[in-house]
N, C-alpha and C positions, 0 to 999 in steps of 0.2 A: 504494499499499499504506500509506504513512504516513498520508495523508489518510483512508483507509478505517479504520484502527485508532484515529484520533483521533475518528471519528465514533461508533465503539463506545464509547471511553472516555466521551465525553459523555453517550451514552445511558445508561450504567451509573449515572453520577451522578445524571442526572435521574429515571430510574425508581427508584432507591433512594429518593429524597426522596419521590417521590409514593406509592410502594407502602407505605411506612412510615406512611402516614396515610390509605390508601385504604380505602373502603368496599367491600363485596363487590358491591353493585350501587347504581346512583343511586336517590335518594329518589323517591317519587311513582310514578305509574302508569307502565309502560313495557312494553317486550317482556319484561324480566325484572324483576319488582317488587322494590323495595328493602327494606330493613330497617335497623335501628340497626347500628353495628359498633364493637365494641371492640378496642382494641389489644392484641395478643397476642404475648408472647415466644416465639420460635420454640423448640420443645422439641427437645432433644437426640435425634438418631436419628427425628425425626419424618418420615413419609412423605406424599406427597399424599393417599393414601388414608386415612392417620391423620388428617390435618388435617380431613378431611370428618367426622369424628366429634368434633372438638374445637369450641372456641368459634367463634361465627360471624364469622370474620374471614379475608379474603384475604391479610393480611398475613404469614400462616404461609408462604404460598409465593412471598413477594416476591423472594428470591434466585434462585430457579429461573426465575420469570418474567423477571427481567433476563436471564439467560443466554439464554433463548430468543428475546427480542428482538435480542440481540446476534447470534445465529446467523441470524437473518433477515436483518439487516444485511450479514453476511458473503455469505449466498447471493445477495443482490440489492443491492449497493451502491447508495445513493442511492435506494432505494424508499420509505425513510420520511424524515419531516421534522419537526423540532421546531416547536411551535405555541405553546410559552410565551412565545416572544420576538417574537411577532406582535403589534403595537399594536393595541388594541381587542378582544382576546381575553381572557377571564377564565376560569380553570379552577378547578373544585371540587377538593377534595383527593383526590377518587376518581378523578379523570380523568388519564390517561397524557398526558404533553406531546407526544405524537407522534402523527400519521397518516400515511396513504400520501402520498406527495408530491402528486400531482395533487389529492387532496382538501384538503391543507392550502393549496395555492395558490389552489383555488376559494374556500375559507373566507375567505383573505386578501382576495380581491376583492370577496367579498359584504360584509365588514365596511367596506371602503373605499367601496362602493356606498352603503351606508346611513348612513356616518358615525356610528355607535352602537358601544357595547360589547356584545358578544355573551357570554352566560355559558353554558360548557358544563358540564353535570354528569355526562357520560359520554362516552367515546370508545372508543378501543382498549382490548380485554380480551384477556389472554393465555389460551392454552390450559389452563394448571393453575388458573387463576382461574375459568375457565368450567366445569371439571370440578367444582370445589367447589359453584359455583351450582347445577348440574344435579343433584348429589347431594344437596343440601340441599332442593331441589324435589321429588325422589323421596322422600325421607324425610320430608317435611313439617316441616323445620326452618327455622329462621332467618327465618320469615316470606316466604320465596319462593315467591310464588304461581305463576310461570311460569318456565322456564328452557328454553333450547334445549340440545340435546345438543352436547358439545364437538365443534368442528368443522364447526358448522352456524350458529352465531349470527352475525348480521350484524356484531356489535361485535367479533368477532375478525378481521373483514377489515380494519379500520383504514380503513374508508370510512364508519363510520356515526358519528352524533353525537346526542347528546340534549340538548334546551334546554327550559326553562321557558316562556319567551316565545315560543311557536311561532308565534303569530298574526301579531304584528308582523315576524317574520323570514321568513314564507314567500315573499313576493315576492323579496327580495334573494337568498335562498339558491336558490329556483327558477331565477332568471336565470343562476346560476353552476353549475347541473348537479345541484343537490340535489333529491331526490323527498321529499315529505313522506309518512308511512306512513298518515296519516289518522287518524280518530277512534279506531280501535282502539288505536293507540299514538301519542297526539297530540304527544308529545315528540320523537319519532324522525324523524331525516332520513337519507336514504342518497345518498351521491354515486354518480351513474350515468353520468357523462361520462368515465370514465377508471378508471385502476387496474388491480389484478389480484386474483385470488381468493387474497388473503393466508390465507384460512382453511387451504386446504391446504399452503401455505408454512409456516404455522406448525406444522401437523402434521409436516411433512418436518424442519422445525428441531429438533423434539423427538426425532424418530427418529434423526437425526444425532448429536444429544447423548447419546442412550442407547447407540448403537452404539459412538461413541467411548469410553465408560466401560465398556462391557459387551462386549467382543469375544467373549467366551464364549457370549453369549446374544444374537446380533444379530437385528433384525427388518428387515422389508422398508422401505426407505426410498421409499416411493410417495406419501407424502402423504394416505393414507386413514387415517381414524379407525376402525380396526376393532378387534376383540377384542384382538389382540396388541398393540396401541399402547395401548389402553386399560388392559390389564393392566400393561404396563410404566410408565405414567404413575402408576398407583395405588401402584406400588413405588418410584417416583422420590423423591430426598431433597428435602424441602421447603426445605432450606438450600442447595440447588444441587449440581451434580454436582462432583467433584474435579477434572475437565478440563472447562472451559467451552467457549466459541465459538471457532472456529478460522476466520480469515479467510486465513491465509497458507498457504504450502507443508506439505504433510504428509510430506515425505521424512523418514527417521528421522533424529535427532540424538543422538549419543552423550551419555549421561547422565553427570553428574559427581555426587560425593558431597556432601551436605549434613550438616553437623553439627548435631546435635539437642539442646537443652537445655530443661528446666523446672525450676521452683521451685514448691513449695507454699507459700501464704501463711498467715499466722495465721488468716484468716477463711474457710479451706478453698477459696479459688480458687487458680487457676494462672497462673503467667507462663510463656509459651513464647517461646523464641527460637531462631533459626536462624543458622549461619555458613555462607553459601553463596558459590560463585564469583561473580566480578565481572559474568559475563554474566547473572545471575539478576537480573530486574527485580522480580519479586514471587513470592511463595510463597502456597500453599494449605495450610492445616492440615486434617487428617482424623483422626478417631478412629473406628476399626472401620469404614471406608469411607464415613463421614458427614462432611461438610465442617462444621467448627466455625468457620472464620474465614479471614480473607486478610490479608495483610501486604504492603506495598510497600516498596522500597529507599528510595523518596522519603520514607517515614516514619521511616527510620532503618536503618542497616546490620544490625541485629540483628533485624530483622524481628520485632518485640515483638508479641505477642498475649495479652490477659488473657482468661482463660475460667472460667466457673462452671459445672461439671458438674452436670447433673440427677441422674446415676445414679452412686453410689460403688461401685465393684466393681473386683476385681484383674484383671490380664492383659488390658489393652486396647491394641490396635495402634494405633501413632502412625505417621502418614505425612506427611512434608512435601515437597511436589511444587514444584519451582522452575520458573518460566517466563520466557524471555527477553522482549525488547521486542516481539518478532514474535508472541509467544503460543506459541512452541513449548516443549515440555516438555523442560528441558535437566539438571534436576537432582532427586534424590531422596534424602531422609533417613528413617531408619525407627527406630522405638523401642518399647518396650513399658512401659506405664505402669500401676501399681497406684494406683487413685483410692481411697484408704483414709485413715483418720484415724492409724492407728498405723504400725508399721514397713512399709515398702514395697519391694519389688524394682523395680528399673529396669534396662533395657538400651537404650543410646542409640548409635547411629551416629555415629562421630567422623571418619570418613573413609573412602577407598576400602577396604573390607574391614575397617575398624577399628571395633570396638565396644567399649563400656564396660559393665561389669556390675557391679552393686552394690546397696547398701541405702541408702533415704532414712530418716531419722527412727529410727535402731537405738537399741535400749536402752542405756542408759549401761553396762550390763554387758559390752556387746560391744567387744572391744578390737581385734580384727582378723578378717579373713574369708579364705577360700580358696574359689576359684572352679573347677569342672570343667566341660569341654564334652565330652559323650559319654564320661565316665570320665577323661579326660586333664586333668591340673592345668594351670592356665594362669599364666604369668608376667605381673605386672604391668608394662605398658611404661612407667609413670611412675617407680615405685620401683625397678624392676628384680628385685623379689622376687615370689614366689608368694604370701608372707604378707603382706596388705595391712592396714595400720592406719589407712588412709584409707577403708576400708569401700567400695572400688571397684578392679576390675581392668580395665585397658585392654589389650586384645590384638589382634593382626592375625589374620585367619583367611584362609587359602589356599583351604580348602574351605568354600563357602557352602552354603545349603540349611537344611532343618530340623535344629536341634541341641537337644540335652537338656542344660540347665545345672544345676548343683547349687551352691548357696552354702553352705558350711559357717562357722558363727560360732563365735568362741573368745572365752573370758576372758582376763583379764591373766595368769592362772596357766598358760595354755595348756590349759585344759579345755574340751572340746567341748560347746557349748551346744544346737546344733541345726542342721537342714539344710532349706533352702528350695528349691524345684524349680521350674523354669520351662521351657517349651517355646517356642522361637522360631525362625523362619525367617529367616536371613541372606540379604541380597540385594546 
């Protein structure tokens, strides 16, 4: 288990580096013709389907691609092998540093046989990246002259490579089990002496990720890329699912409360922090079910995340999910955030059944607030009074679920200024 988890962590780091600079397809002729690629910042709330209509860049689905490869490793430990540490192999920025282990071993032998450096400009391609290529091909976008339907591309198998200097490498690669595709795709070689149909495994990995995050909308875990899977892939978050790959046991683990904090900077960006139990090794931050970032305890016990919102609007759901070292979900913190320039309402979980409700950036005229939940006046657990001069009320709730909150604001002379209302589900 420890070695398996370490492999996943190494893959995550490697794929993040390669995906951030990856082109959607290799340059030059090939099974799927290439195009120039611009770096793209992942938009908040962007889906895979939405990415197909954005700029020509597969970097938009990079985090989701990382999760999918990690899930493949969980399904078949040892199936994949790194190739960036093999002497004599040089990779373009568009090439994942991973192949199926038999193909990687054979490529290493071919390099040893010839005693030269081989330059790869394409290798493994993930399901969401292939989805983008296929959609661009169908729509006549991004210079894609030909693209296979997701689940059918040889490059999704982890057994295919593209190289420019194919003529001088045919003999060495052929001797180690690679087959040249021929003049119709002169850069392309397929490994045919081993491996498995990773294309189906890749689809299965996505189906498992979807079901793990959408138990209310499950699809068949059969490895077939049909209409149901395609529809869910189009709706999947480009930034990755809130709950990622799982290699360990799936038995339920009791969740503990995570305290959630945030602060708006002068430049309108936000700093998020979390106070989590000791067994929480990393957290995933999500806004309205879309992942905005991740933080590890190795980076600091406050799990700091700096984020710049694309959309400024009120009443957005904050979820901070905590995972232990084995990848099990062991903690959860909730909140409501108003992403706005002026006065903002906040609701932040502070403990088991404990929430703080208040105002950020309240006008100077506001001297105190009172908070009601479903009409009942709340007493502030910090000051001991329902009349809060710190513009926040912390309260323990025995009854959870959907609650109606009213925040009354008062001036120094006790006159009522106004009432702000929010609906929030306590968990």
